[in-house]
A tleap script that builds the chain and sets N, CA, C and O, in Angstrom:
source leaprc.protein.ff14SB
mol = sequence {
  NMET ALA LYS ASN LYS PRO VAL GLY ASP GLY
  ALA ARG VAL GLY ALA VAL ARG ALA ARG SER
  GLN VAL PHE ASN PRO GLN ASN GLN SER TRP
  THR LYS ARG ASP THR GLY THR GLY ARG PHE
  MET ASP GLN LYS ALA ASP PRO ASP PRO PHE
  LYS GLY ILE ARG LYS GLU LYS HIE CLYS
}
set mol.1.N position { 14.436 14.677 20.473 }
set mol.1.CA position { 14.237 14.430 19.068 }
set mol.1.C position { 13.886 12.956 18.864 }
set mol.1.O position { 14.441 12.078 19.525 }
set mol.2.N position { 12.957 12.696 17.939 }
set mol.2.CA position { 12.518 11.330 17.691 }
set mol.2.C position { 13.566 10.550 16.917 }
set mol.2.O position { 14.252 11.095 16.052 }
set mol.3.N position { 13.680 9.283 17.234 }
set mol.3.CA position { 14.633 8.415 16.544 }
set mol.3.C position { 13.901 7.171 16.055 }
set mol.3.O position { 12.923 6.731 16.660 }
set mol.4.N position { 14.386 6.614 14.954 }
set mol.4.CA position { 13.791 5.408 14.385 }
set mol.4.C position { 14.551 4.187 14.877 }
set mol.4.O position { 15.204 3.494 14.098 }
set mol.5.N position { 14.462 3.937 16.147 }
set mol.5.CA position { 15.168 2.803 16.740 }
set mol.5.C position { 14.169 1.855 17.360 }
set mol.5.O position { 13.054 2.293 17.646 }
set mol.6.N position { 14.466 0.625 17.586 }
set mol.6.CA position { 15.707 -0.072 17.277 }
set mol.6.C position { 15.788 -0.451 15.804 }
set mol.6.O position { 14.774 -0.736 15.168 }
set mol.7.N position { 16.983 -0.449 15.281 }
set mol.7.CA position { 17.207 -0.805 13.884 }
set mol.7.C position { 17.021 -2.304 13.714 }
set mol.7.O position { 17.488 -3.093 14.535 }
set mol.8.N position { 16.338 -2.693 12.647 }
set mol.8.CA position { 16.140 -4.112 12.372 }
set mol.8.C position { 14.921 -4.717 13.036 }
set mol.8.O position { 14.780 -5.940 13.056 }
set mol.9.N position { 14.023 -3.885 13.589 }
set mol.9.CA position { 12.833 -4.435 14.246 }
set mol.9.C position { 11.681 -4.648 13.268 }
set mol.9.O position { 10.614 -5.115 13.665 }
set mol.10.N position { 11.886 -4.307 11.989 }
set mol.10.CA position { 10.858 -4.539 10.977 }
set mol.10.C position { 9.826 -3.429 10.898 }
set mol.10.O position { 8.876 -3.546 10.124 }
set mol.11.N position { 9.972 -2.355 11.666 }
set mol.11.CA position { 9.016 -1.262 11.633 }
set mol.11.C position { 9.363 -0.304 10.507 }
set mol.11.O position { 10.518 0.100 10.370 }
set mol.12.N position { 8.380 0.063 9.705 }
set mol.12.CA position { 8.587 0.968 8.599 }
set mol.12.C position { 8.164 2.368 9.018 }
set mol.12.O position { 7.143 2.543 9.683 }
set mol.13.N position { 8.950 3.362 8.629 }
set mol.13.CA position { 8.608 4.751 8.888 }
set mol.13.C position { 8.354 5.406 7.542 }
set mol.13.O position { 9.251 5.456 6.701 }
set mol.14.N position { 7.142 5.909 7.325 }
set mol.14.CA position { 6.794 6.540 6.061 }
set mol.14.C position { 6.104 5.579 5.112 }
set mol.14.O position { 5.862 4.418 5.442 }
set mol.15.N position { 5.794 6.083 3.933 }
set mol.15.CA position { 5.052 5.306 2.941 }
set mol.15.C position { 5.963 4.332 2.202 }
set mol.15.O position { 7.173 4.538 2.112 }
set mol.16.N position { 5.358 3.260 1.673 }
set mol.16.CA position { 6.080 2.284 0.871 }
set mol.16.C position { 6.307 2.889 -0.512 }
set mol.16.O position { 5.375 3.418 -1.118 }
set mol.17.N position { 7.527 2.813 -1.009 }
set mol.17.CA position { 7.863 3.380 -2.315 }
set mol.17.C position { 7.500 2.409 -3.439 }
set mol.17.O position { 7.456 1.195 -3.242 }
set mol.18.N position { 7.244 2.967 -4.611 }
set mol.18.CA position { 7.002 2.208 -5.855 }
set mol.18.C position { 5.798 1.287 -5.764 }
set mol.18.O position { 5.744 0.270 -6.456 }
set mol.19.N position { 4.829 1.630 -4.917 }
set mol.19.CA position { 3.592 0.858 -4.845 }
set mol.19.C position { 2.431 1.811 -4.678 }
set mol.19.O position { 2.578 2.908 -4.138 }
set mol.20.N position { 1.275 1.380 -5.147 }
set mol.20.CA position { 0.062 2.154 -4.963 }
set mol.20.C position { -1.090 1.170 -4.809 }
set mol.20.O position { -0.930 -0.032 -5.020 }
set mol.21.N position { -2.244 1.695 -4.439 }
set mol.21.CA position { -3.412 0.834 -4.305 }
set mol.21.C position { -4.605 1.502 -4.972 }
set mol.21.O position { -4.715 2.727 -5.029 }
set mol.22.N position { -5.482 0.663 -5.469 }
set mol.22.CA position { -6.666 1.138 -6.161 }
set mol.22.C position { -7.861 0.338 -5.650 }
set mol.22.O position { -7.737 -0.848 -5.345 }
set mol.23.N position { -9.022 0.997 -5.558 }
set mol.23.CA position { -10.226 0.341 -5.073 }
set mol.23.C position { -10.974 -0.271 -6.246 }
set mol.23.O position { -11.197 0.384 -7.263 }
set mol.24.N position { -11.360 -1.533 -6.097 }
set mol.24.CA position { -12.121 -2.240 -7.118 }
set mol.24.C position { -13.593 -2.243 -6.698 }
set mol.24.O position { -13.952 -2.956 -5.760 }
set mol.25.N position { -14.459 -1.463 -7.367 }
set mol.25.CA position { -15.862 -1.389 -6.940 }
set mol.25.C position { -16.670 -2.646 -7.247 }
set mol.25.O position { -17.733 -2.849 -6.660 }
set mol.26.N position { -16.186 -3.493 -8.155 }
set mol.26.CA position { -16.940 -4.705 -8.487 }
set mol.26.C position { -16.967 -5.696 -7.337 }
set mol.26.O position { -18.004 -6.299 -7.063 }
set mol.27.N position { -15.817 -5.873 -6.649 }
set mol.27.CA position { -15.791 -6.816 -5.532 }
set mol.27.C position { -15.518 -6.122 -4.206 }
set mol.27.O position { -15.278 -6.793 -3.203 }
set mol.28.N position { -15.548 -4.778 -4.178 }
set mol.28.CA position { -15.429 -3.984 -2.948 }
set mol.28.C position { -14.152 -4.285 -2.179 }
set mol.28.O position { -14.188 -4.444 -0.959 }
set mol.29.N position { -13.013 -4.366 -2.885 }
set mol.29.CA position { -11.751 -4.643 -2.210 }
set mol.29.C position { -10.647 -3.755 -2.775 }
set mol.29.O position { -10.786 -3.195 -3.862 }
set mol.30.N position { -9.546 -3.631 -2.028 }
set mol.30.CA position { -8.388 -2.843 -2.421 }
set mol.30.C position { -7.352 -3.765 -3.052 }
set mol.30.O position { -7.117 -4.870 -2.564 }
set mol.31.N position { -6.730 -3.303 -4.144 }
set mol.31.CA position { -5.727 -4.075 -4.852 }
set mol.31.C position { -4.429 -3.287 -4.881 }
set mol.31.O position { -4.417 -2.101 -5.213 }
set mol.32.N position { -3.328 -3.959 -4.527 }
set mol.32.CA position { -2.009 -3.328 -4.498 }
set mol.32.C position { -1.342 -3.494 -5.854 }
set mol.32.O position { -1.433 -4.556 -6.469 }
set mol.33.N position { -0.655 -2.422 -6.332 }
set mol.33.CA position { -0.003 -2.409 -7.626 }
set mol.33.C position { 1.447 -1.992 -7.526 }
set mol.33.O position { 1.814 -1.184 -6.673 }
set mol.34.N position { 2.270 -2.545 -8.401 }
set mol.34.CA position { 3.651 -2.109 -8.543 }
set mol.34.C position { 3.661 -0.962 -9.545 }
set mol.34.O position { 3.242 -1.148 -10.688 }
set mol.35.N position { 4.131 0.222 -9.146 }
set mol.35.CA position { 4.069 1.380 -10.041 }
set mol.35.C position { 5.100 1.294 -11.161 }
set mol.35.O position { 4.921 1.937 -12.196 }
set mol.36.N position { 6.159 0.535 -10.995 }
set mol.36.CA position { 7.158 0.402 -12.048 }
set mol.36.C position { 6.651 -0.398 -13.229 }
set mol.36.O position { 6.824 0.009 -14.378 }
set mol.37.N position { 6.027 -1.529 -12.960 }
set mol.37.CA position { 5.548 -2.403 -14.032 }
set mol.37.C position { 4.053 -2.263 -14.283 }
set mol.37.O position { 3.582 -2.595 -15.371 }
set mol.38.N position { 3.297 -1.780 -13.303 }
set mol.38.CA position { 1.849 -1.655 -13.433 }
set mol.38.C position { 1.104 -2.931 -13.130 }
set mol.38.O position { -0.121 -2.974 -13.249 }
set mol.39.N position { 1.827 -3.988 -12.734 }
set mol.39.CA position { 1.182 -5.273 -12.451 }
set mol.39.C position { 0.540 -5.266 -11.071 }
set mol.39.O position { 1.028 -4.615 -10.147 }
set mol.40.N position { -0.561 -5.999 -10.946 }
set mol.40.CA position { -1.227 -6.149 -9.663 }
set mol.40.C position { -0.461 -7.151 -8.826 }
set mol.40.O position { -0.018 -8.183 -9.330 }
set mol.41.N position { -0.302 -6.842 -7.522 }
set mol.41.CA position { 0.514 -7.672 -6.650 }
set mol.41.C position { -0.313 -8.464 -5.650 }
set mol.41.O position { -0.066 -9.650 -5.435 }
set mol.42.N position { -1.296 -7.810 -5.037 }
set mol.42.CA position { -2.000 -8.431 -3.922 }
set mol.42.C position { -3.374 -7.801 -3.815 }
set mol.42.O position { -3.609 -6.701 -4.316 }
set mol.43.N position { -4.297 -8.521 -3.144 }
set mol.43.CA position { -5.639 -8.002 -2.924 }
set mol.43.C position { -6.027 -8.256 -1.478 }
set mol.43.O position { -5.742 -9.317 -0.923 }
set mol.44.N position { -6.683 -7.271 -0.874 }
set mol.44.CA position { -7.077 -7.388 0.523 }
set mol.44.C position { -8.308 -8.275 0.670 }
set mol.44.O position { -9.203 -8.257 -0.175 }
set mol.45.N position { -8.341 -9.040 1.738 }
set mol.45.CA position { -9.499 -9.884 2.015 }
set mol.45.C position { -10.588 -9.088 2.732 }
set mol.45.O position { -11.777 -9.332 2.521 }
set mol.46.N position { -10.186 -8.136 3.580 }
set mol.46.CA position { -11.170 -7.314 4.282 }
set mol.46.C position { -11.368 -5.998 3.519 }
set mol.46.O position { -10.571 -5.683 2.635 }
set mol.47.N position { -12.406 -5.229 3.837 }
set mol.47.CA position { -12.705 -4.024 3.054 }
set mol.47.C position { -11.816 -2.819 3.357 }
set mol.47.O position { -11.957 -1.791 2.695 }
set mol.48.N position { -10.914 -2.902 4.323 }
set mol.48.CA position { -10.050 -1.776 4.668 }
set mol.48.C position { -8.888 -1.669 3.686 }
set mol.48.O position { -8.442 -2.685 3.153 }
set mol.49.N position { -8.383 -0.441 3.435 }
set mol.49.CA position { -7.239 -0.302 2.527 }
set mol.49.C position { -5.931 -0.756 3.165 }
set mol.49.O position { -5.855 -0.932 4.381 }
set mol.50.N position { -4.900 -0.946 2.338 }
set mol.50.CA position { -3.575 -1.285 2.828 }
set mol.50.C position { -3.028 -0.113 3.635 }
set mol.50.O position { -3.332 1.041 3.332 }
set mol.51.N position { -2.234 -0.396 4.647 }
set mol.51.CA position { -1.644 0.654 5.467 }
set mol.51.C position { -0.309 1.091 4.868 }
set mol.51.O position { 0.513 0.259 4.484 }
set mol.52.N position { -0.106 2.404 4.795 }
set mol.52.CA position { 1.171 2.942 4.365 }
set mol.52.C position { 1.424 2.921 2.874 }
set mol.52.O position { 2.553 3.152 2.442 }
set mol.53.N position { 0.399 2.650 2.072 }
set mol.53.CA position { 0.551 2.628 0.614 }
set mol.53.C position { -0.394 3.669 0.035 }
set mol.53.O position { -1.573 3.716 0.384 }
set mol.54.N position { 0.141 4.511 -0.862 }
set mol.54.CA position { -0.665 5.606 -1.385 }
set mol.54.C position { -1.793 5.102 -2.271 }
set mol.54.O position { -1.705 4.035 -2.878 }
set mol.55.N position { -2.850 5.893 -2.328 }
set mol.55.CA position { -4.023 5.552 -3.125 }
set mol.55.C position { -3.949 6.260 -4.474 }
set mol.55.O position { -3.545 7.420 -4.550 }
set mol.56.N position { -4.337 5.563 -5.533 }
set mol.56.CA position { -4.344 6.166 -6.863 }
set mol.56.C position { -5.564 7.068 -6.998 }
set mol.56.O position { -6.611 6.819 -6.400 }
set mol.57.N position { -5.406 8.115 -7.794 }
set mol.57.CA position { -6.504 9.045 -8.039 }
set mol.57.C position { -7.480 8.447 -9.038 }
set mol.57.O position { -7.078 7.722 -9.948 }
set mol.58.N position { -8.769 8.751 -8.868 }
set mol.58.CA position { -9.792 8.315 -9.817 }
set mol.58.C position { -9.760 9.228 -11.029 }
set mol.58.O position { -9.546 10.432 -10.891 }
set mol.59.N position { -9.967 8.678 -12.203 }
set mol.59.CA position { -9.961 9.485 -13.435 }
set mol.59.C position { -11.350 9.785 -13.879 }
set mol.59.O position { -11.543 10.452 -14.895 }
savepdb mol mol.pdb
quit
């Protein structure tokens, strides 16, 4: 059976909670958002999305 060890090594298992990311087509980058407040937190410098953070649906 798989175990999440060693404890305290900084490795995350699963998705990050209370955060999402959205793609900005104007500057071709991904922006991270706090889902509780809706404020933007961070923006990626490269064109790849953030790892382990869910993507928001397009409306």
